[in-house]
C-alpha positions as CSV (number, residue, x, y, z in Angstrom):
1,M,-15.2,-81.7,30.0
2,Q,-13.0,-84.8,29.9
3,E,-12.7,-87.2,27.0
4,L,-13.2,-90.8,28.0
5,N,-12.9,-94.2,26.5
6,L,-16.3,-95.3,25.5
7,T,-17.0,-99.0,26.2
8,P,-19.8,-101.3,25.1
9,T,-21.6,-100.4,28.4
10,S,-21.3,-96.7,27.4
11,F,-23.0,-97.4,24.1
12,I,-25.7,-99.5,25.8
13,V,-26.5,-96.6,28.1
14,L,-26.4,-94.1,25.3
15,G,-28.6,-96.3,23.0
16,L,-31.2,-97.1,25.7
17,I,-31.5,-93.4,26.7
18,E,-31.8,-92.5,23.0
19,L,-34.6,-95.0,22.6
20,S,-36.4,-93.8,25.8
21,K,-35.6,-90.1,25.5
22,E,-35.0,-89.9,29.3
23,A,-34.2,-92.6,31.8
24,T,-33.0,-93.2,35.4
25,P,-30.4,-95.9,36.1
26,Y,-33.3,-98.1,37.4
27,D,-35.1,-97.6,34.1
28,L,-32.0,-98.7,32.3
29,K,-31.7,-101.9,34.5
30,Q,-35.4,-102.7,33.7
31,A,-34.8,-102.1,30.0
32,V,-31.8,-104.4,29.9
33,G,-33.7,-107.1,31.6
34,L,-36.5,-107.0,29.1
35,T,-34.4,-106.6,26.0
36,L,-30.7,-106.9,25.3
37,G,-30.0,-108.8,28.5
38,N,-31.0,-111.8,26.4
39,F,-27.8,-111.5,24.4
40,W,-25.5,-109.2,26.3
41,S,-24.5,-109.6,29.9
42,L,-23.4,-106.7,32.1
43,Q,-23.3,-105.9,35.8
44,H,-26.3,-103.9,36.9
45,A,-24.0,-101.7,39.0
46,Q,-22.5,-100.4,35.7
47,L,-26.0,-99.1,34.8
48,Y,-25.8,-96.9,37.9
49,S,-22.2,-95.6,37.5
50,E,-22.0,-95.3,33.7
51,P,-24.6,-92.6,33.2
52,E,-22.9,-90.3,35.8
53,R,-19.6,-90.9,34.0
54,L,-21.1,-90.1,30.6
55,A,-22.8,-87.0,32.0
56,G,-19.5,-85.8,33.4
57,A,-18.0,-86.0,29.9
58,G,-20.9,-84.3,28.2
59,Y,-22.5,-87.3,26.5
60,L,-25.6,-87.2,28.7
61,K,-27.5,-84.4,30.5
62,E,-28.6,-85.0,34.1
63,R,-31.8,-83.7,35.7
64,R,-32.2,-84.4,39.4
65,E,-35.5,-84.6,41.1
66,E,-35.9,-81.8,43.7
67,G,-37.9,-83.8,46.2
68,G,-38.5,-87.3,47.3
69,R,-35.8,-89.8,46.3
70,R,-34.0,-87.2,44.2
71,R,-33.5,-89.6,41.4
72,R,-31.3,-88.7,38.5
73,H,-32.8,-88.6,35.1
74,Y,-30.6,-88.7,32.0
75,S,-31.1,-87.6,28.4
76,I,-28.7,-87.8,25.5
77,T,-26.8,-84.7,24.3
78,A,-25.7,-83.9,20.8
79,K,-22.2,-85.1,21.7
80,G,-23.8,-88.4,22.9
81,R,-25.8,-88.8,19.7
82,K,-22.7,-88.1,17.6
83,A,-20.7,-90.8,19.5
84,L,-23.5,-93.3,19.2
85,E,-24.0,-92.6,15.5
86,E,-20.2,-93.0,14.8
87,W,-20.2,-96.3,16.8
88,R,-23.2,-97.7,14.9
89,G,-21.5,-96.8,11.6
90,A,-18.3,-98.6,12.4
91,P,-18.1,-102.3,11.4
92,A,-18.1,-104.9,14.1
93,E,-15.3,-107.2,13.2
94,R,-15.3,-109.5,16.3
95,L,-17.6,-112.5,16.5
96,Y,-19.5,-113.0,19.7
97,E,-18.2,-115.2,22.5
98,L,-20.5,-118.2,23.2
99,R,-20.5,-118.9,26.9
100,D,-22.7,-121.9,27.4
101,M,-22.2,-124.1,30.5
102,S,-23.7,-127.2,28.8
103,L,-21.3,-126.9,25.9
104,L,-18.5,-126.5,28.4
105,K,-19.6,-129.7,30.1
106,L,-20.0,-131.5,26.8
107,F,-16.5,-130.4,25.8
108,F,-15.1,-132.0,29.0
109,G,-16.8,-135.3,28.5
110,A,-20.3,-135.0,30.0
111,E,-22.7,-137.6,28.6
112,P,-24.7,-135.8,25.8
113,S,-28.0,-137.5,26.6
114,D,-27.7,-136.3,30.3
115,L,-27.6,-132.7,29.1
116,A,-29.8,-132.8,26.0
117,E,-33.3,-133.2,27.6
118,A,-32.8,-130.2,30.0
119,Q,-31.3,-128.1,27.2
120,L,-34.1,-128.9,24.8
121,E,-36.7,-127.8,27.3
122,A,-34.8,-124.6,28.2
123,H,-34.3,-123.6,24.6
124,R,-37.9,-124.4,23.7
125,R,-39.1,-122.1,26.6
126,K,-36.8,-119.3,25.4
127,L,-38.0,-119.8,21.8
128,A,-41.6,-119.6,22.9
129,A,-40.9,-116.4,24.8
130,Y,-39.1,-114.8,21.9
131,E,-41.9,-115.8,19.5
132,G,-44.4,-114.3,22.0
133,L,-42.5,-111.0,21.8
134,K,-42.3,-111.2,18.0
135,S,-46.1,-111.4,17.9
136,L,-46.1,-107.9,19.4
137,D,-44.2,-106.4,16.5
138,S,-46.3,-103.8,14.7
139,G,-43.7,-103.3,12.0
140,G,-43.0,-99.8,13.2
141,A,-39.6,-98.2,13.9
142,P,-37.1,-98.6,15.4
143,R,-36.3,-101.9,13.8
144,G,-33.0,-102.7,15.6
145,P,-34.6,-104.5,18.7
146,W,-36.8,-106.6,16.4
147,L,-33.9,-107.6,14.2
148,A,-31.9,-108.6,17.3
149,L,-35.0,-110.6,18.4
150,E,-34.9,-112.4,15.0
151,A,-31.3,-113.4,15.6
152,G,-32.3,-114.7,19.0
153,I,-35.1,-116.8,17.5
154,G,-32.6,-118.2,14.9
155,H,-30.1,-119.0,17.7
156,E,-32.8,-120.9,19.7
157,R,-33.9,-122.8,16.7
158,E,-30.4,-123.9,16.0
159,S,-29.8,-124.9,19.6
160,I,-33.0,-127.0,19.5
161,R,-31.7,-128.7,16.3
162,F,-28.3,-129.4,17.9
163,W,-29.6,-130.9,21.2
164,K,-32.3,-132.9,19.3
165,G,-29.5,-134.4,17.2
166,L,-27.6,-135.5,20.3
167,L,-30.7,-137.4,21.4
168,A,-31.2,-139.1,18.1
């Protein structure tokens, strides 16, 4: 089996499959949309190609349906678990890249009050959605998704504070 360069998308696929035990590329797309798609963007096509690439290198095991649509179901192997564990244990030294169209417009001279009302409403909606998700937390494991949700809640609260300040 070939060795390959594992990318953030590789670890997303490995991590989601580890959480779900087994998944099709469509399952991965759905999971991203409901969870980490709130803070990490990726092309959905990668969720269809990356599992096959990882399976070819021994990080995932593929099971193909015999009838019907012949969907591919993937599960994580010991090699995949080891790579994921090593990745989780390595420090993340880079800060995130904030890509916000309203901040870009603000930077280039847009009138703050023209942007602030819409931004306040959008961030309030997102905060409400996050807080609704948080109410579903039973306190059970795994904690990682819930901790990421806490970061999202904090980010939305800070955005609301910032845009309110521009209106004041």
